[in-house]
C-alpha positions as CSV (number, residue, x, y, z in Angstrom):
1,M,89.2,65.4,107.9
2,A,86.2,67.2,107.5
3,D,84.4,67.7,104.3
4,P,85.6,70.4,102.2
5,K,83.2,73.0,102.3
6,T,84.6,75.8,99.9
7,M,87.3,76.2,97.3
8,L,90.8,77.7,97.5
9,I,91.6,79.2,94.2
10,M,95.2,79.9,93.5
11,P,96.8,80.9,90.1
12,G,95.9,78.0,87.5
13,T,94.2,75.5,90.1
14,K,91.5,75.3,92.7
15,F,91.7,73.2,95.8
16,P,88.8,71.9,97.9
17,V,89.8,72.9,101.5
18,T,87.7,73.6,104.8
19,R,86.7,77.2,105.7
20,M,89.3,77.5,108.5
21,I,92.4,76.7,105.8
22,K,91.0,79.1,103.7
23,R,90.5,81.7,106.1
24,G,94.0,81.3,107.2
25,A,95.7,81.2,103.6
26,Q,93.9,84.6,103.2
27,A,95.1,85.9,106.3
28,L,98.8,84.7,105.4
29,S,98.2,86.3,101.9
30,G,97.4,89.6,103.6
31,V,100.6,89.5,105.8
32,V,102.8,88.8,103.1
33,V,101.0,91.6,101.0
34,S,101.9,93.9,104.0
35,A,105.2,93.2,104.3
36,L,105.8,93.8,100.8
37,V,104.2,97.2,101.0
38,I,106.2,98.1,104.0
39,G,109.4,96.9,102.3
40,T,108.7,98.9,99.5
41,V,108.1,102.2,101.3
42,M,111.0,101.7,103.3
43,I,113.4,101.3,100.5
44,V,111.7,103.9,98.2
45,N,112.2,106.3,101.4
46,G,115.9,105.5,101.8
47,L,116.9,105.9,98.1
48,L,114.6,109.2,97.9
49,S,116.4,110.5,101.1
50,G,120.2,109.6,99.8
51,R,121.1,107.5,102.9
52,G,122.3,104.3,102.0
53,T,121.9,101.8,99.2
54,T,119.0,99.6,98.1
55,M,120.9,96.6,99.9
56,Q,121.5,98.7,103.0
57,W,117.9,99.4,103.0
58,F,116.8,95.9,102.2
59,H,118.7,94.7,105.2
60,V,117.1,97.3,107.6
61,W,113.5,96.0,106.3
62,L,114.4,92.6,106.9
63,S,115.5,93.1,110.3
64,F,112.1,95.0,110.9
65,I,109.9,92.6,109.5
66,Q,111.5,89.8,111.7
67,R,110.6,91.2,114.8
68,P,108.3,88.9,116.4
69,E,105.8,91.9,117.6
70,I,105.7,93.0,114.1
71,L,104.9,89.7,112.6
72,V,102.3,89.1,115.4
73,T,100.7,92.6,114.7
74,M,100.5,92.1,110.9
75,L,99.1,88.4,111.5
76,L,96.2,89.5,113.9
77,T,95.4,92.5,112.1
78,A,95.0,90.5,108.8
79,L,93.3,87.5,110.7
80,S,90.8,89.8,112.2
81,T,90.0,91.7,108.8
82,V,89.2,88.3,107.2
83,L,87.1,86.9,109.8
84,F,85.1,90.5,110.0
85,V,84.5,90.3,106.2
86,Y,83.2,86.9,106.5
87,W,80.9,87.6,109.5
88,Q,79.5,90.6,107.8
89,R,78.9,88.6,104.5
90,D,77.3,86.1,106.7
91,K,75.1,88.7,108.1
92,E,74.0,90.5,104.8
93,R,73.0,86.8,103.6
94,G,70.9,86.3,106.3
95,A,69.2,89.8,106.2
96,R,67.8,89.0,102.7
């Protein structure tokens, strides 16, 4: 395995990891946050419109979020965002 080049900080602990693993973990956390935001919006929308119960809207969200094209779109968006931020930060460091 390659030498660790960065630290992945999780609540209460630090892990020495390669940059690729750190970027993958950041992209995955972006996907999870996106899924939770979509779920919150769908459930609140269902409750405010008066159509169905919380569990019905939870199942609607679950069936939506498990579609492969939705998961791939969220993953590509999160991954491209993480890579762009790192690229931009490296360019700013090089300009100094």
